N, C-alpha and C positions, 0 to 999 in steps of 0.2 A: 183076180187077186185083190187083196186089200192093201191100201196105201196109208201109212201113217207118217206125219210130218211134224217134227219138233225142232226147237232151236236150243242151243247150249252155248255158253260163254266160256272161253278158255283164256288164261292169263299167262304171259310169258315170264320166265324166270329172269331173263335179261331182255329189256325192251330193244327192239331192232330198228336201227336207223339206216336207211339207204338214201340214194340221191333224191328220191321223191318224198321222203318224210319218215316219221317214226311210228311204230306200232307197238303197243304194250298189251293189248287184248283184242280179241275178235269174238263175234257171235256167229257161229256156224249153224248149218242146217243138217239135221239127221233125217234120213229117209229110211223107212222100214217097209218092205213088202212081205206079205204073208200069203201063202198058198199051200194047200195040202198039209197044213200044220208045220210048215217050214218057214222061217223068217230070214230074210236077207237084209243086210244093212249097207247103207251108202252115206256119203257125206258131201256137202257142198260148202266150200269156204269162200268168203267174199274176196274180191280183188278189183283193182281199179285200172288195170292195163287193158287197152282196147278202146273201141269207139265209145262204148257206154259202160260205166262202172257197174259191176255186178255186186250190188250191195246185198246184205242179208235179206232186206225186205223184198228186193227184186227176185232173189232166188226162191224164197219161201212162197211168195205170191204166185210165181210161175208154176211151181210144183203143185200148189193147191188147185190151180186152174186146170191142170192136165189130169189130176188124179181121177176124177169121175170117168174119164174116157178110157182109163186103163183097167177098170174093174172087171170088164167082161173078158179080158185077155189073160192068158197064162204066161208066166215068166219064160216059158219056152218059145213063145211067139216073138222072137227077137226082131225080125225084120218088120213086123207090123208095129211093134213098139217104137223102133227107130224111125219109121215113117211118121208115126204120130208126133214124135218129138220134133221132127223136122217141120211138119206142117204147123205146129204150135210155135215155131221159132223159139224154142226153149233155149235160154242162155246156157253156155257151155258148162258152167259150174253145176247147174241143175241137171243137165244131161249126165254129167259125171256121177252125181249122186245116184240117179236111177240106174245107170249102167253098172256101177259097182255093186249095188244091191242085187241086181239080176245075176251077176257073176257069183256073188256070195251065195245066193239061193241055189244056183245050179251046182256049185261045188258041194254044198251041204246035201243036196238031193242025191248026188253021185257018191257021197261019202268020201270025198277026196279033196285035198287042198288044191288051190288053183295052180300052183307051180307044178304039181304033179300031173294035173290034167293037160298042161301045156308041154310037159316033158322036158322042163328045163333043169339045169344042174345048179343046185344051191352053192356048190363049192366054187362056182365062178363069180359069186357076188363080191364086188370090190368094196373096200371101206367107204363109208359115207363121210363127207366133209361136214364139219360143224362151222357155223357162221359167226364171224366177228363183224358187227355193224360199224358204220362210220362213227368215229369218236376221236377224242384226243389220244395222243400216244399213250399217256398214262392209263386212261380208261381202257384202251385196247389191250394193254398188257394185263390189266386186272381181269378182264373178261376172258382172255386167253388162258390165264392161270386157273380161273374158275372152271372153265371147260375141261382143263387137263387134270382137275382134282388137286391142284396145288394152291388154290386161292382161299379166300375168306368165306365164300359161299359153298356150302356142301352140295355136291352133285353126285348122282348115282352112276355116272357114266365113266367107264374105265376103258382104256385102250384106244383113245382117240389117235387116229393116224393121219388125218387130213384136215386142213383148215381152208375155208373160203373167206377171203377178205373183201368186204364191201368198200369200194372206192367210188370216186366221182364226187368228192367233197366239194360243196359250193365254195369253200375257202381256197380251192385251187390245188394244183398238182404237188406243191410243196407240202401241203397238209397230207395229201395222199401218201407221198413218199415217206414222210416222218412216221405215219401210222404203220405202214408196212414194215419198216425197219424195226420199229418198237416191238411188233409182234414176233418178228424173227429173233430178236434178242432174247426173248423169254421162252421161245420154243425152237431152239436150234436143232432138236432131234426130229422135228416134223419135216419130212422130205416132200410131201405132197401139198403144195400151196397153190391155190387158184385165186383169181381175182375176178370180181363181178362189178362192173361200173354202172350197171342198170341204166345205160344210155346217158351217162352223165358227162361225156366228153364230146368234143368236136373232132374232126379228122386230124388236124395237126397235133392235138393233144394225145389222141389215141396212138398215132405213129410214134411220138416221143416216148410215151409211157410203155408201149409194147417193147421197145428196145431196152428201156431201163428195167422193166419187170423181168425180162429174159435174163438180164445180168444178175438179178436177185434170186434166180432159181425158180421162178413161178412156172407152173406147168402149162396153163392155158388161160386165155382171157375171154370172159363172157360179156356179151352185149356192151361193147365199148361205145357204140354210137346209138343215138336214140332211134326208136321206131319211126320210120319215115325217111331215114337217111341211108336206106339200103343201097342207094346209088353210089355212095362213097365206100362201100365195102370192098369192091374189087381192088382199089388201090391199097387199102389196108391189108387185104388178103395177100397181095403180091409182095408187100414190103415188110410185113410183120414177121419177126422171128418166132412169135408164139402162135399156136393154133387159136383160131377165132371161132367161138361158139356164139350162137344167137338164142335169145330167150324171148323177149318181148316182140321180136320180129317174126316169130314162128309159132303159130297157134295149132294148126292141123297139118295133115299130110298134103293138103292143097298148097301150102306155103313153101314146101320143101324144094320143089323143082326150080323155081325162080332164084333160090338162094344157093343152089348146088355148086355154082361156079365161083362163089365169092365167100364161102365160109368153110370151115373144117368140120363143124358139127352143129347139132341142134340140142336145145334143152326141151325135154318133154315134161309137161306138168299135167296132171289129171284135170285140173280145173280149166286150163286152156283147151286141152284136147277134147274134152267132153266125155272122158271115161276110158276104161281099159280097152274097149273095142277099137277106138280111134288111136289110142297109144300104140297098140300093136301094129296098126296100119302105118303109123309114123315110123316105127322101128324098121319095118320092111322097106318102106319107101326111102328112108335115109340110107340104109345099107345098099340098096340098089343104085343110089347116087354116089356111093363111095364115101359117105359121111360118117363121122363118129356120132355117138349118142350119149347124152347124159340125161339123168332124171333130176327134177327139182320139185319144189313145193312152195305153197304160200303159207298161210297160218293154219296148216292142216293138223288135225289131231292124229293119234295113232291109228285111227280107222282108215283114213285116206292114204297115209304113208305105208301102212301094211298092205293095202291093196296094190300100190305101185311096186312094193318090194317083191311081190310075186313075179313081176316081170323083170326084176333087176338083174338076173343073170345075162340079159341081153345088153346091158348098159356098160359103157366104157368108164363113165364117171357117175358118182351118185352124190346128191345133196338132199337127202331125206332126213333132215334134222329138226324140222319145226316141232315135232311132238316131243323131242328130247329136251326142248327149251320150255316146256309147259310145267307149271306147278300143279295143275289140276286136270290133267288129261283124263277124260272119263272112260277111256277105252284101254284094254290090254290086248295086244296083238303080237306083232313081230318082236323078237327078242334082240337086244343089243349085245353083241358078243365080239370081242376083239376088234372093236371099231366098225363092225358090220351090222346092218339091220337084216335079220334073218327071219323069214316067215316060218311058222311051225308046221307040224304035220297034222294039225287039226283041220277038219273039212271046211271048204269054202275059204273065206278070208282067214279064219282062225282067230276072230276078234270077239271078245266078250266085253260087256259093259260093267263099269264099277258102280253105276247109278241107274236109277229108273228115270225114264223120260216121259214127260206128259205131252201128248199131241196137242198142237195148237192150230 
């Protein structure tokens, strides 16, 4: 099979601030595999969580390095390809791009969308949340109204039913509380509010905030403690009135069992997991441990989010909104309908490109 690698830059409609910093644009990596006249697409987006940041350069370079070793293989030789990726110590984001491209190719060859190949029910897809980054109360209200189509920025998204509020403000819990109250004031009809602290709190703060957030009607709390503080999770798990989900603390299925007695659920992201193959393993492992499942994203385009949307009937909560916040998403894939991201009936991922990419 032939491998093509290109990069593309996407820009956010609203810059996103979390406890670790602010992002307004990213340069992602497109992978295309071609075999028997069929092309499969996958995407790698950079992220900094983990032992080593997965920058655009790291992702692109690792894919270029492994590409020559894949030429002699067919996209159907999945075990051999997975072994090659493991031997090359390919970063998880690069593995995700290749894995998604292989799934896209297989679906197109079969003439069926991935969700249909997996036998899942699209009617079970829950609404996706849209994200309000850390900001002042006034700015948070403005961005909330913009998302809801009631602000000064024209947005094409209708029927938003869920909001994710980023907390963990370096200014302290008073700033966090003021922001959340401000959002609630302008969106009283939104009943599904979740909070993601991105590891911005210590244990005493997380305990205090979990009680306060429960009183505010928040449904669950994501990554309240920083990666590396998993030893504090049992106390929070026992005392928190809110379900606790972990994101940065859980990359793959190997991470789930040690967390099973101290969290209520896990956040699966394609770039952390290394693709749809591992995401499916994580779903089954989490369910076997009695845990809930949510899906999330980094600065992914419609390509990566459409890929994960094909598995979304398995998820209890969804946060696949990064492509909704792009002003120049180069891909058309899953449709946004009544607050839900729904994969279509087109074969494979069902993703097409708005632009031509030049391999680099």
